[in-house]
Each structure stands twice: as C-alpha cells, then as structure tokens.
C-alpha positions as a printed Julia matrix, in Angstrom:
62×3 Matrix{Float64}:
  44.0   -18.29    0.47
  41.38  -15.61    0.71
  41.87  -11.95    1.29
  39.06  -11.44    3.79
  38.98   -8.0     5.27
  37.64   -7.49    8.78
  34.83   -5.32    7.38
  33.49   -7.89    4.87
  31.02   -9.3     7.37
  29.87   -5.82    8.3
  29.33   -4.86    4.65
  27.38   -8.05    4.0
  25.23   -7.47    7.07
  24.49   -3.9     6.07
  23.48   -4.99    2.56
  21.12   -7.6     3.99
  19.69   -5.07    6.44
  19.06   -2.56    3.64
  17.22   -5.16    1.58
  15.05   -6.15    4.56
  14.39   -2.51    5.43
  13.3    -1.83    1.85
  10.9    -4.79    1.89
   9.48   -3.68    5.24
   9.0    -0.12    4.0
   7.12   -1.45    0.97
   4.86   -3.56    3.19
   4.13   -0.59    5.46
   3.29    1.59    2.46
   0.96   -1.09    1.07
  -0.74   -1.42    4.45
  -1.24    2.33    4.79
  -2.66    2.43    1.28
  -5.12   -0.36    2.06
  -6.11    1.4     5.27
  -6.7     4.64    3.38
  -8.87    2.85    0.82
 -10.87    1.18    3.59
 -11.46    4.48    5.38
 -12.46    6.2     2.14
 -14.97    3.46    1.29
 -16.42    3.63    4.8
 -16.82    7.41    4.78
 -18.19    7.55    1.23
 -19.77    4.14    0.54
 -21.38    5.22   -2.75
 -18.22    6.71   -4.21
 -17.25    3.53   -6.06
 -20.69    2.94   -7.6
 -20.62    3.85  -11.27
 -24.27    4.72  -11.74
 -24.16    5.23  -15.49
 -27.84    4.52  -16.11
 -28.11    8.28  -16.64
 -31.0    10.65  -16.4
 -33.0    11.84  -13.46
 -34.68    9.42  -11.12
 -38.48    9.36  -11.27
 -40.28    9.11   -7.94
 -44.06    8.61   -8.03
 -45.92   11.04   -5.76
 -49.24    9.96   -4.29
C-alpha cells in the first residue's frame, strides 16, 4: 500500500515546470547574449580586430 497524498501529483508537476522554466530562461538569456554580440559586431566591425602590428601606418603621398 502506498500513502499517496492528493497533492503529490501537483508537487511533481510544479517541480517539472520549474525545471523547464529554468531551461527556457537559460535559452532566452543565451539568445539575447548572441543578439547583443551580433549587434555589437555590426555597429563596430573593427572592434574585434587585434591589430598588434604596432606603430603608425605609413601612407605614401604623391
């Protein structure tokens, strides 16, 4: 015999819902982060270039 309470199904459902909500929140946060990175790279395309050749650029003048 089991001692099932009428709220056991409700508790199990709430636990499952919390786990799914947490996973969904993580996915939304990852998507917003990727969107932010994409916008930043579009607005400032040269921001990720590590131009470490150093020194001033020489431009010949004719």
